[in-house]
NUROKOL-624754 format. One record per residue (C-alpha): residue number from 1; residue in one letter; x, y, z. Coordinates in steps of 0.001 Angstrom, whole numbers, plus 500000, padded with zeros to 6 digits. Example, Ala and Ser with C-alpha at 12.3 -4.5 7.8 and 13.67 -1.06 7.14 Angstrom:
BEGIN
<doro 1 "a" <512300 495500 507800>>
<doro 2 "s" <513670 498940 507140>>
***
This chain:
BEGIN
<doro 1 "m" <824838 661258 951819>>
<doro 2 "s" <825744 659033 948896>>
<doro 3 "s" <829275 658495 950519>>
<doro 4 "r" <827703 657410 953798>>
<doro 5 "r" <825385 654958 952047>>
<doro 6 "k" <828280 653392 950138>>
<doro 7 "f" <830355 653196 953268>>
<doro 8 "i" <827491 651415 955064>>
<doro 9 "r" <827267 649012 952027>>
<doro 10 "q" <831046 648293 952026>>
<doro 11 "s" <831087 647689 955863>>
<doro 12 "l" <828103 645310 955686>>
<doro 13 "k" <829530 643432 952827>>
<doro 14 "a" <833076 643124 954576>>
<doro 15 "g" <831353 642179 957970>>
<doro 16 "a" <829645 639330 956035>>
<doro 17 "g" <832642 638233 954301>>
<doro 18 "v" <834483 637777 957637>>
<doro 19 "y" <831422 635784 959065>>
<doro 20 "l" <830893 633633 956059>>
<doro 21 "g" <834601 633028 955821>>
<doro 22 "t" <834468 631089 959032>>
<doro 23 "m" <831730 628891 957096>>
<doro 24 "g" <833970 628274 954073>>
<doro 25 "i" <831848 630680 951884>>
<doro 26 "s" <833386 633596 950033>>
<doro 27 "a" <831827 636943 949932>>
<doro 28 "s" <831472 636769 946155>>
<doro 29 "s" <829712 633359 946575>>
<doro 30 "y" <827564 635037 949253>>
<doro 31 "a" <826693 637820 947076>>
<doro 32 "r" <825846 635609 943944>>
<doro 33 "i" <823574 633263 945969>>
<doro 34 "l" <821761 635248 948361>>
<doro 35 "g" <820736 638125 946241>>
<doro 36 "s" <817131 637401 945360>>
<doro 37 "n" <817715 638777 941732>>
<doro 38 "d" <820920 637000 941166>>
<doro 39 "r" <820934 633703 939146>>
<doro 40 "v" <822190 630608 940792>>
<doro 41 "r" <824259 628652 938253>>
<doro 42 "v" <824223 624913 938634>>
<doro 43 "g" <826477 622181 937257>>
<doro 44 "v" <825295 618689 936631>>
<doro 45 "v" <827567 615836 937975>>
<doro 46 "g" <826597 612817 936142>>
<doro 47 "f" <824100 613068 933227>>
<doro 48 "s" <822344 609668 934395>>
<doro 49 "d" <818859 608316 933879>>
<doro 50 "r" <817919 609541 937336>>
<doro 51 "f" <818967 613010 936441>>
<doro 52 "r" <817282 613131 933015>>
<doro 53 "g" <814111 611363 934234>>
<doro 54 "s" <813273 612891 937470>>
<doro 55 "l" <815684 615443 938829>>
<doro 56 "l" <815873 617533 935600>>
<doro 57 "p" <812032 617905 935319>>
<doro 58 "s" <811799 618718 938842>>
<doro 59 "f" <814291 621407 938384>>
<doro 60 "m" <812663 622649 935307>>
<doro 61 "n" <809270 623128 937471>>
<doro 62 "h" <810891 625656 939546>>
<doro 63 "h" <813973 627096 938032>>
<doro 64 "k" <812460 630322 936420>>
<doro 65 "e" <810576 631393 939384>>
<doro 66 "m" <813706 630780 941651>>
<doro 67 "n" <816010 631981 939163>>
<doro 68 "f" <818245 629084 938903>>
<doro 69 "d" <820102 627908 935639>>
<doro 70 "i" <822088 624928 934540>>
<doro 71 "v" <825217 626069 932725>>
<doro 72 "a" <827636 622881 932727>>
<doro 73 "v" <827561 619126 932831>>
<doro 74 "s" <830277 616790 933912>>
<doro 75 "d" <830390 613158 932728>>
<doro 76 "i" <833447 610968 932223>>
<doro 77 "w" <831796 609067 929434>>
<doro 78 "k" <832048 611038 926128>>
<doro 79 "m" <828862 609865 924831>>
<doro 80 "r" <826805 611032 927821>>
<doro 81 "r" <828771 614184 928167>>
<doro 82 "e" <828020 615295 924636>>
<doro 83 "a" <824445 614019 924923>>
<doro 84 "g" <823938 615913 928135>>
<doro 85 "a" <825316 619270 926865>>
<doro 86 "d" <823068 619015 923482>>
<doro 87 "f" <819928 617875 925503>>
<doro 88 "l" <820260 620722 928247>>
<doro 89 "k" <821061 623146 925593>>
<doro 90 "t" <817590 622626 924143>>
<doro 91 "k" <815957 622959 927574>>
<doro 92 "f" <817644 626108 928647>>
<doro 93 "e" <818227 627779 925185>>
<doro 94 "h" <821847 628579 925817>>
<doro 95 "d" <825123 626826 925551>>
<doro 96 "i" <826127 624294 928188>>
<doro 97 "t" <829765 623527 928905>>
<doro 98 "a" <830758 619868 928650>>
<doro 99 "c" <833454 618945 931237>>
<doro 100 "k" <835191 615755 930938>>
<doro 101 "n" <835369 615300 934772>>
<doro 102 "n" <834734 617026 937947>>
<doro 103 "d" <838103 618558 938239>>
<doro 104 "e" <837215 620724 935035>>
<doro 105 "l" <833796 621501 936603>>
<doro 106 "h" <834973 622599 939810>>
<doro 107 "a" <837777 624694 938316>>
<doro 108 "r" <835138 626960 936759>>
<doro 109 "k" <834170 630287 938360>>
<doro 110 "d" <830559 630427 937098>>
<doro 111 "i" <829182 627489 939178>>
<doro 112 "d" <827433 628120 942638>>
<doro 113 "a" <825900 624716 943054>>
<doro 114 "v" <825706 621090 941724>>
<doro 115 "i" <823495 618306 941327>>
<doro 116 "i" <824991 614971 942024>>
<doro 117 "s" <823462 611851 940376>>
<doro 118 "t" <826245 609403 939890>>
<doro 119 "a" <827033 605796 940779>>
<doro 120 "d" <825961 604882 944369>>
<doro 121 "f" <829445 604396 945777>>
<doro 122 "q" <830440 607910 944308>>
<doro 123 "h" <827981 610134 946015>>
<doro 124 "a" <829798 610843 949306>>
<doro 125 "l" <833040 611495 947397>>
<doro 126 "h" <831659 613582 944785>>
<doro 127 "t" <829814 615564 947462>>
<doro 128 "i" <833300 616074 949174>>
<doro 129 "e" <834765 617611 946104>>
<doro 130 "a" <831915 619888 945619>>
<doro 131 "v" <831802 621233 948975>>
<doro 132 "k" <835567 621708 949091>>
<doro 133 "a" <835285 623676 945792>>
<doro 134 "g" <832610 625914 947705>>
<doro 135 "r" <829632 624477 946014>>
<doro 136 "d" <826221 623737 947515>>
<doro 137 "t" <824753 620218 946543>>
<doro 138 "y" <821666 618245 945835>>
<doro 139 "t" <823045 614748 946348>>
<doro 140 "e" <821374 611672 945333>>
<doro 141 "k" <820911 608607 947903>>
<doro 142 "p" <822354 606523 949055>>
<doro 143 "f" <824849 609033 950574>>
<doro 144 "a" <827618 606425 951177>>
<doro 145 "e" <828146 602779 951047>>
<doro 146 "t" <831078 602471 953526>>
<doro 147 "m" <831629 604250 956884>>
<doro 148 "d" <834979 605602 955864>>
<doro 149 "d" <833196 607514 952872>>
<doro 150 "n" <830312 608366 955169>>
<doro 151 "n" <832428 609948 958071>>
<doro 152 "a" <834618 611862 955526>>
<doro 153 "a" <831740 613287 953742>>
<doro 154 "l" <829768 614263 956857>>
<doro 155 "d" <833034 615938 958163>>
<doro 156 "a" <833593 617678 955148>>
<doro 157 "v" <830126 619107 954702>>
<doro 158 "k" <829978 620137 958333>>
<doro 159 "a" <833325 621912 958023>>
<doro 160 "s" <832321 623683 954782>>
<doro 161 "g" <829045 625263 955918>>
<doro 162 "r" <827588 624435 952367>>
<doro 163 "i" <823849 623535 951894>>
<doro 164 "v" <823613 619661 951142>>
<doro 165 "q" <820171 618232 950435>>
<doro 166 "l" <820005 614362 950360>>
<doro 167 "g" <817719 612850 947813>>
<doro 168 "s" <815507 611572 950603>>
<doro 169 "q" <812426 613186 949146>>
<doro 170 "r" <809930 611868 951408>>
<doro 171 "r" <811081 614479 953818>>
<doro 172 "s" <809273 617049 951628>>
<doro 173 "g" <805885 615122 951210>>
<doro 174 "g" <802933 616537 953136>>
<doro 175 "n" <801708 613172 954248>>
<doro 176 "y" <805127 612213 955571>>
<doro 177 "k" <805484 615496 957590>>
<doro 178 "a" <801803 614927 958928>>
<doro 179 "a" <802902 611396 959887>>
<doro 180 "a" <806079 612718 961693>>
<doro 181 "d" <803959 615325 963394>>
<doro 182 "f" <801490 612857 964622>>
<doro 183 "i" <804060 610509 966032>>
<doro 184 "q" <806301 613274 967467>>
<doro 185 "q" <803460 614901 969259>>
<doro 186 "g" <802714 611696 971046>>
<doro 187 "k" <799333 610980 969428>>
<doro 188 "f" <800492 607660 967969>>
<doro 189 "g" <801926 606392 971156>>
<doro 190 "a" <805185 604413 971224>>
<doro 191 "i" <806115 602699 968058>>
<doro 192 "t" <806223 598803 968711>>
<doro 193 "k" <807041 597637 964871>>
<doro 194 "v" <807507 598918 961492>>
<doro 195 "e" <807061 596675 958239>>
<doro 196 "l" <808616 598141 955104>>
<doro 197 "t" <808223 596460 951656>>
<doro 198 "w" <809426 597387 948193>>
<doro 199 "n" <808733 594718 945547>>
<doro 200 "v" <808929 594873 941650>>
<doro 201 "n" <808892 592336 938745>>
<doro 202 "q" <810995 593889 936405>>
<doro 203 "p" <813947 591813 934964>>
<doro 204 "g" <815374 594795 933373>>
<doro 205 "r" <815320 596911 936297>>
<doro 206 "w" <819062 598320 936607>>
<doro 207 "r" <819996 596593 933503>>
<doro 208 "r" <821418 598712 930554>>
<doro 209 "e" <821840 596101 927863>>
<doro 210 "e" <821899 598515 924834>>
<doro 211 "l" <824371 600868 926421>>
<doro 212 "v" <826729 598036 927491>>
<doro 213 "g" <826980 597088 923771>>
<doro 214 "k" <827883 600837 923023>>
<doro 215 "i" <830424 601865 925514>>
<doro 216 "r" <834077 601525 924942>>
<doro 217 "e" <836826 601982 927505>>
<doro 218 "e" <838682 604549 925613>>
<doro 219 "d" <835685 606701 925676>>
<doro 220 "t" <835486 606851 929421>>
<doro 221 "d" <837814 607052 932310>>
<doro 222 "w" <837559 603637 934143>>
<doro 223 "t" <840302 604621 936721>>
<doro 224 "r" <838381 607804 937701>>
<doro 225 "f" <835142 605809 937913>>
<doro 226 "q" <836446 603433 940474>>
<doro 227 "l" <837618 606194 942832>>
<doro 228 "n" <838632 604659 946207>>
<doro 229 "r" <837332 601183 945249>>
<doro 230 "p" <839887 598264 944705>>
<doro 231 "k" <841321 598439 941144>>
<doro 232 "a" <839600 596096 938617>>
<doro 233 "p" <839883 595278 935089>>
<doro 234 "w" <837419 597254 932687>>
<doro 235 "d" <833811 595980 932886>>
<doro 236 "p" <831152 597794 930976>>
<doro 237 "r" <828545 596163 933126>>
<doro 238 "k" <829768 597147 936339>>
<doro 239 "y" <830058 600930 934816>>
<doro 240 "l" <826659 601020 933595>>
<doro 241 "e" <824757 598381 935799>>
<doro 242 "f" <826645 599369 939083>>
<doro 243 "r" <823617 598594 941216>>
<doro 244 "l" <823840 595016 940499>>
<doro 245 "f" <827454 594785 941583>>
<doro 246 "w" <829296 595301 945087>>
<doro 247 "p" <831485 597247 945829>>
<doro 248 "y" <829754 599888 943408>>
<doro 249 "s" <826565 599433 945083>>
<doro 250 "s" <824873 597686 947916>>
<doro 251 "g" <821640 597097 945720>>
<doro 252 "l" <818336 596885 947316>>
<doro 253 "s" <819442 598133 950607>>
<doro 254 "g" <821150 601312 949351>>
<doro 255 "q" <818564 601971 946466>>
<doro 256 "w" <815341 601313 948260>>
<doro 257 "m" <815618 600503 951722>>
<doro 258 "s" <817686 603969 952304>>
<doro 259 "h" <814499 605779 951381>>
<doro 260 "q" <812363 604003 953925>>
<doro 261 "i" <814651 603631 956838>>
<doro 262 "d" <815013 607573 956691>>
<doro 263 "t" <811506 607794 957628>>
<doro 264 "v" <812230 605532 960796>>
<doro 265 "h" <814902 607836 961791>>
<doro 266 "w" <812956 610967 961045>>
<doro 267 "f" <809770 609837 962760>>
<doro 268 "s" <811508 608272 965987>>
<doro 269 "g" <814384 610693 966341>>
<doro 270 "l" <816798 607812 966423>>
<doro 271 "g" <820167 608112 964482>>
<doro 272 "h" <820541 604362 963619>>
<doro 273 "p" <819616 600906 964532>>
<doro 274 "r" <821040 599058 967554>>
<doro 275 "s" <821532 595796 965567>>
<doro 276 "v" <820751 594285 962024>>
<doro 277 "v" <820549 590834 960807>>
<doro 278 "a" <819797 590037 956987>>
<doro 279 "n" <819273 587073 954818>>
<doro 280 "g" <818474 586684 950992>>
<doro 281 "g" <819927 585634 947702>>
<doro 282 "i" <819731 585587 944013>>
<doro 283 "y" <816660 583476 943533>>
<doro 284 "m" <815317 584460 940060>>
<doro 285 "w" <817571 586487 937869>>
<doro 286 "k" <820937 584443 937026>>
<doro 287 "d" <822221 587243 934777>>
<doro 288 "g" <825697 587396 936422>>
<doro 289 "r" <824759 590165 939086>>
<doro 290 "a" <826439 589948 942479>>
<doro 291 "n" <823760 591787 944274>>
<doro 292 "w" <820865 589999 945716>>
<doro 293 "d" <817356 589987 944103>>
<doro 294 "t" <815690 589161 947457>>
<doro 295 "i" <816369 590504 950677>>
<doro 296 "t" <814873 590611 954346>>
<doro 297 "a" <816454 592515 957022>>
<doro 298 "v" <815526 592798 960787>>
<doro 299 "f" <816360 595726 962789>>
<doro 300 "d" <816250 596444 966548>>
<doro 301 "y" <815806 600165 967256>>
<doro 302 "g" <815906 602061 970498>>
<doro 303 "p" <818340 603948 972924>>
<doro 304 "v" <821727 602155 972901>>
<doro 305 "d" <821855 602524 976668>>
<doro 306 "d" <818282 601374 977328>>
<doro 307 "p" <817796 598004 975719>>
<doro 308 "a" <814483 597450 977334>>
<doro 309 "t" <812971 600263 975226>>
<doro 310 "g" <812542 600003 971427>>
<doro 311 "f" <810986 598648 968471>>
<doro 312 "q" <811487 596125 965708>>
<doro 313 "v" <811754 597242 961893>>
<doro 314 "v" <811463 594654 959139>>
<doro 315 "f" <812495 595518 955479>>
<doro 316 "s" <811680 593034 952737>>
<doro 317 "s" <812244 593467 948967>>
<doro 318 "r" <812014 591158 946072>>
<doro 319 "m" <812706 591809 942424>>
<doro 320 "h" <810739 588954 940843>>
<doro 321 "n" <807268 589570 942060>>
<doro 322 "g" <805606 592851 942694>>
<doro 323 "e" <804014 595924 941511>>
<doro 324 "d" <806509 598685 942261>>
<doro 325 "d" <804255 599868 945133>>
<doro 326 "p" <806236 600646 948310>>
<doro 327 "t" <804592 599963 951771>>
<doro 328 "e" <805193 601335 955069>>
<doro 329 "l" <803231 600316 958102>>
<doro 330 "y" <803816 601766 961423>>
<doro 331 "f" <802221 599920 964458>>
<doro 332 "s" <801540 600993 968074>>
<doro 333 "n" <799421 599415 970730>>
<doro 334 "g" <796672 601679 969613>>
<doro 335 "g" <796512 600833 965937>>
<doro 336 "v" <798400 601451 962708>>
<doro 337 "m" <799762 604292 960477>>
<doro 338 "n" <799449 603067 956788>>
<doro 339 "l" <801534 605582 954700>>
<doro 340 "d" <800342 603469 951673>>
<doro 341 "t" <796727 604508 952072>>
<doro 342 "n" <797740 607651 954009>>
<doro 343 "t" <795506 606790 957041>>
<doro 344 "i" <795437 606169 960711>>
<doro 345 "s" <793421 603341 961899>>
<doro 346 "p" <792498 601663 965213>>
<doro 347 "k" <792952 598344 963502>>
<doro 348 "g" <794834 595953 965924>>
<doro 349 "g" <794733 598444 968717>>
<doro 350 "l" <793953 597309 972325>>
<doro 351 "t" <790108 596747 972482>>
<doro 352 "k" <787798 597362 975595>>
<doro 353 "k" <787315 593609 975842>>
<doro 354 "a" <790806 592684 975633>>
<doro 355 "a" <791937 595402 977906>>
<doro 356 "e" <789308 594691 980863>>
<doro 357 "a" <790403 591024 981012>>
<doro 358 "m" <793725 592377 982355>>
<doro 359 "h" <792176 595342 984383>>
<doro 360 "m" <793436 597775 981725>>
<doro 361 "k" <791907 600541 979605>>
<doro 362 "e" <791324 600247 975967>>
<doro 363 "n" <793827 601862 973620>>
<doro 364 "l" <792523 602813 969982>>
<doro 365 "l" <793833 605439 967609>>
<doro 366 "p" <791150 607415 965683>>
<doro 367 "a" <790148 606532 962300>>
<doro 368 "m" <791446 609477 959910>>
<doro 369 "e" <793586 610673 957012>>
<doro 370 "l" <796766 612178 957354>>
<doro 371 "v" <796309 614894 954790>>
<doro 372 "p" <793703 615132 952267>>
<doro 373 "e" <795933 614113 949210>>
<doro 374 "k" <798762 611526 949299>>
<doro 375 "s" <802094 612289 947858>>
<doro 376 "e" <802877 609405 945560>>
<doro 377 "v" <806136 607665 945792>>
<doro 378 "v" <807506 606855 942478>>
<doro 379 "a" <810330 604253 942482>>
<doro 380 "s" <811479 604323 938725>>
<doro 381 "a" <813862 606893 937266>>
<doro 382 "d" <811777 607816 934277>>
<doro 383 "t" <809012 609748 936356>>
<doro 384 "g" <808718 612981 934778>>
<doro 385 "g" <809489 614952 937958>>
<doro 386 "d" <807048 613369 940512>>
<doro 387 "k" <805526 615711 943144>>
<doro 388 "l" <807867 614445 945921>>
<doro 389 "t" <810972 615048 944216>>
<doro 390 "s" <809658 618423 942682>>
<doro 391 "a" <808789 619530 945952>>
<doro 392 "h" <812257 618476 947486>>
<doro 393 "m" <814229 620241 944678>>
<doro 394 "r" <812178 623505 945515>>
<doro 395 "n" <813202 623159 949109>>
<doro 396 "w" <816828 622959 948069>>
<doro 397 "m" <816638 625942 945904>>
<doro 398 "e" <814985 627932 948796>>
<doro 399 "c" <817759 626976 951132>>
<doro 400 "v" <820518 627703 948768>>
<doro 401 "r" <819134 631194 948690>>
<doro 402 "s" <818150 631297 952590>>
<doro 403 "r" <821174 629387 953679>>
<doro 404 "k" <818764 627422 956233>>
<doro 405 "q" <819066 623749 956451>>
<doro 406 "p" <817022 621729 954029>>
<doro 407 "n" <814392 619152 954696>>
<doro 408 "a" <817087 616258 954184>>
<doro 409 "p" <820220 617816 955463>>
<doro 410 "v" <823534 615850 955548>>
<doro 411 "e" <822875 614122 958837>>
<doro 412 "a" <819857 612463 957298>>
<doro 413 "g" <822109 611026 954690>>
<doro 414 "y" <824777 609977 957137>>
<doro 415 "n" <822235 608087 959259>>
<doro 416 "h" <820386 606384 956449>>
<doro 417 "s" <823800 605260 955244>>
<doro 418 "i" <824614 603740 958688>>
<doro 419 "a" <821614 601566 958483>>
<doro 420 "t" <822230 600439 954829>>
<doro 421 "i" <825999 599812 955543>>
<doro 422 "m" <824942 597744 958579>>
<doro 423 "t" <822597 595840 956477>>
<doro 424 "n" <825181 595161 953924>>
<doro 425 "a" <827603 594132 956486>>
<doro 426 "a" <824975 591610 958038>>
<doro 427 "a" <824086 590316 954565>>
<doro 428 "r" <827565 589820 953233>>
<doro 429 "s" <828852 588321 956600>>
<doro 430 "g" <825855 586387 957931>>
<doro 431 "g" <826412 587897 961342>>
<doro 432 "r" <824864 590571 963580>>
<doro 433 "a" <825907 594089 962662>>
<doro 434 "t" <826070 596815 965410>>
<doro 435 "f" <827405 600461 965254>>
<doro 436 "d" <830177 601837 967432>>
<doro 437 "e" <829436 605479 968072>>
<doro 438 "k" <833013 606105 969359>>
<doro 439 "t" <834944 604741 966490>>
<doro 440 "r" <832035 605594 964022>>
<doro 441 "q" <832439 602109 962574>>
<doro 442 "v" <830171 599041 961857>>
<doro 443 "l" <830968 595999 963836>>
<doro 444 "v" <829830 592396 963004>>
<doro 445 "n" <829749 590006 965952>>
<doro 446 "g" <831551 592739 967919>>
<doro 447 "k" <834559 593016 965339>>
<doro 448 "p" <835096 595690 962720>>
<doro 449 "f" <833596 594632 959430>>
<doro 450 "k" <836097 594498 956566>>
<doro 451 "y" <834441 595220 953373>>
***
C-alpha cells in the first residue's frame, strides 16, 4: 500500500511538472510555492523609500500568517544595500543576503518571488529580469515609461506564467470594488465625464538633498542604473531625484495619474484612451527639475471604432498648492459618484422639470454610500502600510500560493502605462497623442512618437 501511495504521489508530481513547464514554472518552484506549509522566500529589488515606508509594513502585516519571508535585498548603491540588509535583519531576526545587483539576486536558488520598488523607468525591465528567472513579482507603478519597455514586459510576463501584481492598490479597496460593481452592473448609467485631481504643496516632494550630498559614483553602478536609457554623465540628482527628470520618470503622470487613470480602465472596461492632449509647465519650483510641477491632461475615451460613443476624462495636478487629497469624480446623466466622500449622489442629474420640458423622464441616482468605511488613499511613501497597500500585498501573497490572477495583473499595468506614455508624448510634443493597436505604439499627430 505504501508503494502504491508513493507511485501516485510521484505520478501527480511528474504530471504537474509537465503542465507547469509549459508555463515556465519548474516543479521545484511549484512545490515550494504551492505548499501551504512551505515558506515563500522573497527578495527585495531596490531598498527605496517606497519599500521601507509602505511596502515593507504592508508585508509585515501578513507575512507570518501567509508564511512569507524576506531573505535578500538587491541595491546597486552600497549604502542602501548595507542599510537594507541591516534593517531587514532587525525585522525578520535572521541574516539577510545583500546583493550588489539583480544578477546576483536572481542567481540565488532560495528566491521564489521579488518586490520591485526601483526608479520609475526600471520597473518594466526589472520585471522582465525577474520573470525570466522564474520569480513572481510585486511591481510598483508606473509599469513602464516607453512603449518598447511596456510591450517587452507584457510579452515576457505572459510567456512566463508568473504571478505579477502591479502596485495599483485601489484595486484592493472595498469602496473601489463597490464603485466598479455599481458602474459595471449598469446602475450608474453611461459615464459622461471623469474629473481627477491630485494636488500637493510640498517643495521637498521627490527631493533628496541630504542623500545627494552623500552618494558617490564609485559607491554605485551608474551604468547599470541607466539600463536602456541614453548614456549620460554621472548625476546624483537624476539617480536619487529621478521623478523630477525625464527620461527616468514622466513625473506627475507616471507617479499619480497612473493610479487614477487605472480606475477609469477598470470601471469602464476600456484599455486605453482614444486620444490625449496636455499642457503645463514648471511654474513654481525653479530648482533644476525637468518634469513639470503643473499639468492638465484631457482624454477622450470610448470604443475606437465608434467615435460617437464615449466620455471625457480630465486629470489635473499641481505641486504648489494642495493638501495631498486625491479627488476622483465620475459623472453620469443621473448624478455623480464621488470616490473622495465614498458616495453616490443625484446631484446634477436630470430633474423632472428639466426632463418634462423635452418630453423625457427624470434620471436621478439614489443618494447612498458605496461601503460603510472608506479605504484611505495615501499618496506619500512614509505611510506605515496604509490599508489599501496592505490589502493589495495580501492579495499578491494569496495569488502566489493559489496561482490565480491578482487584483492588478500585468494587463492593468500595461494599460495604465499606455495612458501615461500618451500623456507624456502629448506634453512633450504639444500634439495630440493616439495609440495604434496594430503596432502597439503611441502616435502624435498620426506619426510615431520619438522619445
